[in-house]
C-alpha positions in Angstrom: 3.0 -1.1 -21.1 5.3 -2.6 -19.4 4.4 -6.9 -19.7 6.8 -8.6 -16.9 8.5 -12.2 -17.2 7.5 -14.3 -15.0 9.7 -16.1 -12.2 9.1 -19.8 -12.1 8.5 -22.0 -9.7 12.6 -22.6 -7.5 12.8 -18.9 -7.4 13.7 -18.3 -4.1 10.9 -14.7 -4.0 7.7 -17.9 -4.4 9.0 -19.3 -1.3 9.6 -16.6 0.3 6.6 -14.1 2.8 6.1 -11.0 1.2 6.8 -7.7 2.8 4.3 -5.1 3.2 3.7 -2.4 1.1 4.7 0.8 2.3 4.6 3.4 1.0 2.7 4.8 -1.7 4.6 6.4 -3.7 5.1 6.2 -8.2 7.7 3.5 -7.0 4.6 1.4 -5.3 2.5 2.5 -8.8 4.9 1.4 -11.1 4.6 -2.0 -9.4 1.2 -1.6 -10.0 0.3 -0.8 -12.9 3.3 -3.3 -14.2 0.8 -6.1 -12.5 -2.2 -4.8 -14.3 -0.9 -5.3 -17.7 2.0 -8.1 -16.9 -1.6 -10.0 -16.1 -3.6 -8.0 -18.7 -2.9 -10.7 -21.0 -5.0 -14.1 -22.9 -5.1 -17.2 -19.6 -4.0 -15.1 -16.9 -6.3 -14.4 -13.7 -4.2 -13.2 -11.5 -0.3 -12.2 -11.2 1.5 -11.5 -7.8 4.0 -9.3 -7.2 6.3 -12.6 -6.6 5.6 -13.7 -9.6 7.3 -10.4 -11.2 10.4 -11.1 -9.1 8.9 -8.3 -6.3 8.2 -9.6 -2.9 6.2 -7.8 -2.2 2.8 -7.8 -0.9 0.5 -7.3 -3.9 -1.4 -8.9 -6.5 -2.9 -8.2 -10.0 -6.4 -9.9 -11.1 -8.6 -10.7 -14.5 -11.4 -12.6 -14.5 -14.7 -12.2 -16.2 -13.3 -9.3 -18.2 -12.8 -8.0 -14.4 -8.9 -5.9 -13.6 -8.1 -5.2 -10.8 -5.4 -4.9 -8.4 -4.8 -5.5 -4.4 -1.8 -4.1 -1.7 -1.4 -6.3 1.4 -4.2 -8.4 1.0 -5.8 -10.3 3.6 -8.1 -13.4 3.8 -10.4 -13.0 5.9 -13.5 -15.2 5.2 -13.6 -18.3 3.4 -16.7 -20.8 2.7 -17.3 -23.9 4.6 -18.7 -25.3 0.9 -15.5 -26.2 -1.5 -14.5 -26.5 -5.4 -12.0 -29.0 -6.8 -11.1 -28.4 -10.1 -7.4 -28.8 -12.1 -5.5 -25.3 -11.5 -2.3 -24.0 -12.6 0.4 -22.0 -12.2 2.6 -19.1 -14.5 4.6 -20.0 -12.6 5.1 -24.0 -12.3 3.8 -23.8 -16.9 1.8 -26.2 -18.2 0.6 -28.2 -15.1 -3.0 -28.4 -14.2 -3.7 -30.2 -11.1 -6.5 -30.7 -8.3 -6.8 -28.5 -6.2 -9.0 -27.9 -3.1 -9.7 -24.6 -2.2 -13.0 -22.2 -0.8 -15.9 -21.7 -3.1 -16.0 -18.5 -1.8 -13.5 -15.7 -0.4 -13.1 -12.2 0.9 -10.1 -10.4 0.8 -9.5 -7.1 2.4 -6.5 -4.2 1.3 -6.1 -1.0 0.7 -5.3 0.7 -3.0 -3.0 3.3 -4.0 -4.1 6.4 -1.8 -3.6 3.4 1.2 -7.7 3.6 1.4 -9.5 0.2 2.2 -10.6 -2.2 -0.4 -12.6 -5.4 0.0 -12.6 -8.6 -2.7 -15.3 -11.2 -3.1 -16.2 -13.9 -4.8 -16.9 -16.9 -5.4 -15.8 -19.8 -7.7 -12.9 -18.8 -10.5 -13.1 -15.6 -8.0 -12.5 -17.0 -5.0 -10.3 -19.9 -6.6 -8.0 -16.3 -7.8 -8.0 -15.0 -4.7 -6.4 -17.9 -2.9 -4.1 -18.5 -5.1 -2.7 -14.7 -5.0 -3.1 -14.5 -1.9 -0.9 -17.3 -0.9 2.2 -16.3 -4.0 2.1 -13.3 -1.1 2.9 -15.7 1.8 5.2 -18.0 0.2 3.2 -20.8 -0.9 3.0 -22.4 -4.4 -0.3 -24.4 -5.2 1.5 -27.3 -5.7 1.9 -27.2 -2.0 -1.5 -28.2 -2.0 -2.1 -31.3 -3.4 -2.6 -34.2 -1.9 0.2 -36.5 -1.4 0.6 -38.5 -5.2 -0.8 -35.6 -6.5 2.6 -33.9 -5.4 4.5 -36.4 -6.0 4.0 -36.7 -9.5 3.7 -32.8 -10.6 7.8 -32.8 -8.8 8.4 -35.4 -10.6 6.8 -33.2 -14.0 8.2 -29.5 -13.2 12.0 -31.9 -12.1 11.7 -32.8 -16.4 10.6 -29.7 -17.3 13.1 -27.4 -19.9 11.4 -24.4 -17.6 12.7 -25.6 -14.4 16.1 -23.2 -13.1 17.0 -23.3 -16.3 15.5 -20.4 -19.0 16.1 -17.6 -16.3 18.8 -16.5 -13.8 17.1 -16.9 -9.4 15.9 -13.0 -9.0 18.2 -13.2 -5.8 22.7 -14.6 -5.4 21.5 -17.3 -3.0 20.1 -19.8 -5.6 18.4 -23.3 -4.3 15.6 -25.4 -4.1 12.5 -24.2 -1.8 13.0 -27.0 1.2 9.9 -29.7 0.0 12.0 -30.6 -2.7 14.4 -31.3 -0.7 12.0 -33.5 1.8 10.0 -35.0 -0.8 7.5 -36.7 1.3 
C-alpha cells in the first residue's frame, strides 16, 4: 500500500494541464494503485494524479463507499441545475469556500485495459467528478470562486503554514501561479 503525499497549491504541476495516458502497462497500473491507496483515507473524496505530483490525466474517487478510478476523463454532461456548497481540496488544506457546480455530471474515459468507462453522479459525486477533472485541466477550485471569496482565500493561502514551505515543488522551476500575481 502506497499512500502518496499531496502536492500543495503553488506547485506548478497543479496549474499545468495533465498529459493523456497513452501507455497502459506497469507504470500506469502503479499510478492507479497509488491513486486508489491515497484516496482510501478518511475525508478523501478524490485524488487527481497532479495532486501526487504526476502530470497525467487520471484520478481516483471515494464517494459514499464507492472507490474507483478513471483515466483520460472528459466531462461530457453537466446539468443546468446548480449546487453551491462549501468545497475544499487536499491541495489547499483547511480552506472551504462556496463553489458553484452542476448538480449532476457525466464523465467518460478509460480503464487500465483502455476500455471505455462512464461515471455519473449527482450531489457529492458530481462535485467530485468536476473537481478532479478540473485538476487535470490545471484548475484548482479557488479559480472558480467569486472575486471576494477568491481574494479572501488567496490571503489565507499566503498566510498558511503549508504554502510553499512544507515540501519542495515538483519541478525545478518553482514559481507562483499566474493568478497569484494578478489578483483581481
